[in-house]
C-alpha positions as CSV (number, residue, x, y, z in Angstrom):
1,M,-21.2,-12.2,3.4
2,I,-24.8,-10.8,2.7
3,L,-24.3,-10.3,-1.0
4,P,-22.3,-12.5,-3.5
5,S,-18.8,-11.3,-4.3
6,K,-15.7,-12.4,-5.9
7,H,-14.8,-14.6,-3.0
8,L,-18.2,-15.7,-2.1
9,S,-20.5,-17.7,-4.4
10,Q,-24.1,-16.8,-5.0
11,D,-25.5,-20.0,-3.3
12,R,-23.6,-19.2,-0.1
13,A,-24.6,-15.5,0.2
14,L,-27.0,-14.8,3.0
15,L,-29.6,-13.2,0.8
16,T,-29.8,-16.3,-1.4
17,V,-30.0,-18.6,1.7
18,G,-32.7,-16.2,3.1
19,A,-34.7,-16.6,0.0
20,L,-34.5,-20.3,0.4
21,V,-35.6,-20.2,4.1
22,L,-38.6,-18.0,3.4
23,R,-39.6,-20.5,0.7
24,H,-39.5,-23.2,3.3
25,L,-41.4,-21.0,5.8
26,Q,-44.9,-21.3,4.4
27,S,-46.2,-22.2,7.8
28,S,-44.8,-21.5,11.3
29,K,-42.0,-23.7,12.3
30,T,-39.4,-24.1,15.2
31,V,-35.8,-23.4,14.5
32,S,-34.9,-27.0,14.5
33,A,-37.7,-28.0,12.2
34,L,-36.7,-25.4,9.7
35,W,-33.2,-26.5,9.8
36,E,-34.1,-30.1,9.3
37,D,-36.3,-29.0,6.2
38,L,-33.3,-27.3,4.8
39,K,-30.9,-30.0,5.3
40,H,-33.3,-32.6,3.8
41,S,-34.3,-30.4,0.9
42,D,-33.6,-31.6,-2.6
43,S,-33.9,-28.1,-4.1
44,T,-30.9,-27.4,-6.3
45,E,-32.1,-24.0,-7.6
46,F,-29.9,-22.2,-5.1
47,G,-27.0,-24.8,-5.0
48,K,-26.3,-27.3,-2.6
49,V,-28.1,-26.8,0.8
50,A,-26.2,-29.7,2.2
51,S,-23.2,-27.6,2.3
52,L,-24.8,-24.9,4.4
53,S,-23.5,-24.6,7.9
54,Y,-25.5,-24.1,10.9
55,D,-23.6,-20.9,11.7
56,S,-24.7,-19.5,8.2
57,F,-28.3,-20.6,8.8
58,V,-28.4,-18.7,12.1
59,L,-26.8,-15.7,10.5
60,C,-29.4,-15.8,7.8
61,L,-32.2,-15.9,10.4
62,D,-30.6,-12.9,12.0
63,L,-30.5,-11.2,8.8
64,L,-34.1,-12.0,8.0
65,Y,-35.3,-10.8,11.5
66,A,-33.3,-7.4,11.2
67,M,-35.1,-7.0,7.7
68,N,-38.5,-7.6,9.4
69,A,-39.1,-10.6,7.1
70,I,-39.6,-13.0,9.9
71,E,-40.7,-12.9,13.7
72,L,-40.6,-15.2,16.6
73,V,-44.0,-15.9,18.2
74,D,-44.4,-18.2,21.0
75,G,-41.1,-20.1,20.2
76,V,-41.8,-20.6,16.6
77,I,-40.6,-18.7,13.5
78,C,-43.1,-17.2,11.1
79,R,-43.2,-14.8,8.2
80,R,-44.0,-11.2,9.3
81,K,-47.4,-10.1,8.0
82,R,-47.2,-7.0,6.0
């Protein structure tokens, strides 16, 4: 589920979705604002975002948090400063 495999396409792997999330996270956003940005995105570079479920989106946020790529500050998600 984290990496693409024989049974999971590249555009649905959590690392690919995580890259798309980080691209949309140029400024701090709430979870719902980030979700709406992804749903209304017309980017086809990573496949169809419209087919992304909310469950996969939340798993992607969990993965990014575990990788120390994002953090939650005062109720908004922002990129972790390196």
